[in-house]
Structure formats: structure tokens, C-alpha cells
C-alpha positions as CSV (number, residue, x, y, z in Angstrom):
1,M,-35.9,3.7,0.3
2,D,-34.2,5.7,3.0
3,A,-33.7,9.3,3.9
4,R,-31.3,10.9,6.4
5,T,-32.5,13.5,8.9
6,M,-30.8,14.7,12.0
7,N,-29.3,11.6,13.6
8,A,-31.7,9.1,11.9
9,I,-31.7,7.1,8.7
10,F,-35.4,6.6,7.7
11,N,-36.2,3.4,5.9
12,I,-39.6,3.1,4.2
13,H,-41.0,-0.4,3.5
14,G,-43.8,-1.3,1.1
15,S,-45.6,-3.5,3.6
16,R,-45.4,-4.4,7.3
17,A,-44.5,-7.9,6.3
18,D,-41.5,-6.6,4.3
19,L,-40.5,-4.4,7.2
20,A,-40.5,-7.4,9.6
21,D,-38.3,-9.5,7.2
22,R,-35.9,-6.7,6.3
23,L,-35.5,-5.5,9.9
24,A,-34.9,-9.1,11.1
25,A,-32.3,-9.7,8.4
26,D,-30.4,-6.5,9.3
27,V,-30.6,-7.1,13.1
28,A,-29.4,-10.7,12.6
29,A,-26.4,-9.5,10.5
30,R,-25.3,-7.0,13.2
31,L,-25.6,-9.7,15.9
32,A,-23.6,-12.2,13.8
33,E,-20.9,-9.5,13.4
34,A,-20.8,-9.0,17.1
35,I,-20.6,-12.8,17.8
36,A,-17.8,-13.1,15.3
37,A,-15.9,-10.3,16.9
38,K,-16.4,-11.0,20.6
39,G,-17.8,-14.5,20.9
40,R,-21.2,-13.3,22.2
41,A,-23.7,-10.6,21.4
42,S,-26.4,-8.7,23.2
43,L,-29.9,-7.7,22.1
44,A,-32.5,-5.5,23.8
45,V,-36.0,-5.5,22.4
46,S,-39.3,-3.7,23.0
47,G,-42.7,-5.1,23.7
48,G,-46.2,-4.1,22.6
49,Q,-48.2,-5.3,19.6
50,T,-46.0,-3.9,16.8
51,P,-42.9,-6.2,17.0
52,A,-44.7,-9.6,16.9
53,A,-44.1,-10.1,13.2
54,F,-40.5,-8.9,13.5
55,F,-39.9,-11.3,16.4
56,H,-41.2,-14.2,14.3
57,A,-39.0,-13.3,11.4
58,L,-35.9,-12.8,13.6
59,S,-36.5,-16.2,15.3
60,R,-36.0,-17.9,11.9
61,Q,-32.6,-16.2,11.2
62,P,-29.6,-18.5,11.1
63,L,-27.7,-17.2,14.1
64,D,-25.5,-18.9,16.7
65,W,-28.4,-18.4,19.2
66,E,-26.6,-20.0,22.1
67,K,-24.1,-17.1,21.9
68,L,-26.8,-14.4,22.2
69,D,-28.0,-12.6,25.3
70,V,-31.5,-11.1,25.1
71,T,-33.1,-8.6,27.4
72,L,-35.9,-6.1,27.3
73,V,-35.9,-2.4,26.7
74,D,-38.7,-2.1,29.2
75,E,-41.2,-4.1,31.1
76,R,-44.5,-3.5,33.0
77,F,-44.4,-4.4,36.7
78,V,-46.4,-7.5,36.1
79,P,-45.5,-11.2,36.3
80,E,-44.9,-13.2,33.2
81,T,-48.3,-14.8,33.6
82,S,-49.9,-11.5,32.7
83,E,-51.0,-10.9,29.1
84,R,-49.4,-7.5,29.4
85,S,-45.9,-8.9,30.2
86,N,-43.3,-8.1,27.6
87,A,-41.3,-11.1,28.7
88,R,-44.2,-13.4,27.9
89,L,-44.4,-11.9,24.4
90,V,-40.7,-12.3,23.8
91,K,-40.8,-15.9,24.9
92,A,-43.9,-16.7,22.8
93,K,-42.8,-14.9,19.6
94,L,-39.0,-14.6,19.5
95,L,-37.4,-17.3,21.7
96,T,-38.8,-20.3,19.8
97,G,-37.2,-23.0,17.8
98,E,-33.5,-22.5,17.5
99,A,-33.9,-19.0,19.0
100,A,-34.8,-20.7,22.3
101,K,-31.1,-21.4,22.8
102,A,-30.5,-17.7,23.6
103,R,-30.0,-16.6,27.2
104,F,-32.9,-14.4,28.3
105,F,-32.6,-11.8,31.1
106,P,-36.1,-10.4,32.1
107,L,-36.4,-7.2,34.0
108,W,-39.4,-8.1,36.2
109,R,-38.7,-9.3,39.7
110,A,-41.2,-10.4,42.3
111,D,-40.2,-7.6,44.6
112,R,-42.2,-5.4,47.0
113,S,-42.1,-2.4,44.7
114,V,-41.0,-1.5,41.1
115,E,-38.1,0.5,42.6
116,A,-36.8,-2.7,44.4
117,A,-37.3,-4.7,41.2
118,A,-35.3,-2.1,39.2
119,F,-32.5,-2.2,41.8
120,H,-32.1,-5.9,41.5
121,A,-32.5,-6.0,37.7
122,D,-29.9,-3.2,37.4
123,G,-27.1,-5.3,38.7
124,E,-27.8,-8.2,36.4
125,V,-28.3,-6.1,33.3
126,Y,-25.1,-4.1,33.9
127,A,-23.1,-7.3,34.5
128,L,-24.6,-8.7,31.3
129,V,-23.7,-5.7,29.1
130,R,-22.0,-2.4,29.7
131,K,-22.6,-1.7,26.0
132,L,-25.5,-3.3,24.1
133,D,-24.8,-4.5,20.6
134,V,-28.3,-4.0,19.2
135,V,-31.3,-2.2,20.6
136,V,-34.7,-2.3,18.9
137,L,-37.1,0.4,20.1
138,G,-40.8,1.1,19.5
139,M,-42.6,4.4,19.8
140,G,-46.0,5.2,21.4
141,T,-48.6,7.6,20.2
142,D,-47.4,10.1,22.8
143,G,-43.8,9.9,21.5
144,H,-42.4,7.7,24.2
145,V,-39.8,5.1,23.6
146,A,-38.8,2.4,26.1
147,S,-40.7,3.7,29.2
148,Y,-39.6,7.3,28.9
149,F,-43.1,8.7,29.2
150,P,-43.4,12.5,28.9
151,D,-45.4,12.5,32.1
152,A,-43.1,10.2,34.1
153,E,-42.5,11.4,37.7
154,N,-38.8,11.1,37.2
155,Y,-38.6,12.0,33.5
156,Q,-35.6,14.4,33.8
157,K,-33.7,12.0,36.1
158,L,-34.1,9.2,33.5
159,F,-31.8,11.2,31.1
160,L,-29.2,12.0,33.8
161,A,-28.8,8.8,35.7
162,C,-26.0,6.2,35.1
163,D,-28.2,3.3,36.1
164,A,-28.7,0.4,33.7
165,V,-32.3,-0.2,34.8
166,M,-34.7,2.3,36.3
167,A,-38.2,2.4,37.7
168,V,-40.9,4.6,36.1
169,R,-44.3,5.7,37.3
170,A,-46.4,7.7,34.9
171,A,-50.2,8.1,34.5
172,N,-50.1,7.3,30.8
173,A,-48.1,4.1,31.4
174,G,-50.8,2.3,33.2
175,E,-48.8,0.0,35.4
176,A,-45.5,1.0,36.9
177,R,-42.6,0.2,34.6
178,L,-39.0,-0.9,34.5
179,T,-36.8,0.5,31.8
180,V,-33.3,0.4,30.6
181,S,-31.8,3.9,30.9
182,P,-31.4,6.3,28.0
183,R,-27.7,6.2,28.6
184,L,-27.6,2.4,27.9
185,V,-29.7,2.8,24.8
186,A,-27.7,5.8,23.5
187,N,-24.4,3.9,23.8
188,A,-25.6,0.8,21.9
189,S,-23.6,-0.1,18.8
190,H,-26.7,-0.3,16.7
191,I,-30.0,1.3,17.4
192,Y,-33.2,0.6,15.5
193,L,-36.6,2.3,15.8
194,H,-39.6,0.4,14.5
195,F,-43.1,1.9,14.2
196,E,-46.0,1.6,11.7
197,G,-48.9,3.7,10.5
198,A,-49.4,7.2,9.2
199,E,-50.2,8.6,12.6
200,K,-46.9,7.6,14.1
201,K,-45.0,8.8,11.1
202,A,-46.5,12.2,11.3
203,L,-45.7,12.3,15.1
204,F,-42.1,11.2,14.4
205,D,-41.6,13.8,11.7
206,A,-43.0,16.6,14.0
207,A,-40.9,15.4,16.9
208,L,-37.7,15.7,15.0
209,A,-38.6,19.1,13.5
210,D,-39.2,20.5,17.0
211,A,-36.2,22.3,18.3
212,G,-37.9,23.6,21.4
213,P,-37.1,22.9,25.1
214,H,-39.9,20.3,25.5
215,R,-39.1,17.8,22.8
216,L,-40.8,14.4,22.7
217,P,-38.8,11.5,24.2
218,V,-38.3,9.9,20.8
219,A,-36.5,13.0,19.5
220,T,-34.4,13.3,22.6
221,V,-33.3,9.7,22.3
222,V,-32.4,10.1,18.6
223,G,-30.4,13.1,19.5
224,L,-28.5,11.4,22.3
225,A,-27.6,8.3,20.2
226,K,-23.9,7.8,19.6
227,T,-24.7,6.2,16.2
228,P,-27.4,7.1,13.7
229,V,-30.7,5.5,14.5
230,A,-32.0,3.2,11.8
231,V,-35.8,4.0,11.6
232,H,-38.0,1.3,9.9
233,W,-41.5,2.3,9.0
234,A,-44.4,0.9,6.9
235,A,-47.9,2.2,6.5
């Protein structure tokens, strides 16, 4: 079932397995449309534990994978050898089988600082896509999406900058992060938000109901999106 609220369409699934399959089918359909229209398509995905089943389901979709460009919504400033690397997760769970034919553009660079890495990743990501076809976001228990942490040192700047990739330092983030900008996310043709569990649903509902000046990042991103955000949730 689905329900419309603010700039979001809320899809409720009976199980997490059903969510992964339905979300994968929908994302694949949007990517196939973009490939048919333009010859190539672009996809930005999130890391963490939640998307693993979705990645596996998406990897089995019948797409022209060699015509797909994949990047990350955000990344920890750690090499791919780290278990906390989102690039490592994507390569292990998504870019397998036929899906390995896709072109992958990681955000991490072996630079002297996260700011230098963001500068070098920015040029490549901006050259790759000035407008993403599909973005799949996750949401943290503090309401952050991508690496837009509420306690980020440059939180306000994240939502004002024109950069494609930005550096983030926040106490709640653990490592320093690289993230695609809210502007790039908001301009995507199709935006999905995927989270699971009763705690996160309650957080999301409260975030969208809050009209105050200090809204959580997830509500700010939903409000900025140029197209309704397709929210997929299962208990």
C-alpha cells in the first residue's frame, strides 16, 4: 500500500524480502527507461547494512548493465579494504554477475585529507552526471540521509553549495565522510528512500510533521526534492 504525505509517497511492504524485490524491480524499470531514452543511465546508492538484500535483488534484474554508471551517495574516508567501506559493500553485493558490467565510480581517493578527496571526486562525479537518473537513499536513527549529519561542521553549507561531492566531518559520523550534495540528490529524476523497522518509521513520521526551523535532514531533503520521494518501508 502507499500513502502520500508532503513530497513523499509512502510504500509499505509486508516483509523486508518483499521490499527488496519490489524496490529492485522499480529501480530497474526506471533505469531501463533512462537507457532507452539516452543510451546510458546513472544510479547513486547508499551503504550501510540495510541495502544488502536490495543490492542482491537489483543485481539479478535484466538490465543492459554495460550502459549503467553507478556511484555512491556517500562514503567513509576509508580505503576499500576496510569493512566499513561502502564501495566494498557495493562491489560485493550489487556489482556481481551481469551487474559487474556496470561502470563504477567510487568517491574515496587516497588523498592527504577528506577535503582533497572530495575535490578530486567532485570533478569526476560532475562529469559523469549533471543530473542523476536514480538515487536510493537510506536513513540513520538521527534522521541523516547521505552524510548530511545534523551535527556536521558544515551542515548549513551542504544545502547551499553547488558542488557535486563534499567533505563532511561530524562527531556522530565516526570517520570523516564524502557525500554527494543535496542539490545533486534533489535534482535526480527518481529518488527513493529505503529504511526498515518501527523506530525509523516513527522518526520519519515525526520528521515530516515538524514544521520548525530545525528539521531533521531527511525532512529537508524530501522537501527539496524536485520529484516526489518514493519511500519504501517494512517492519
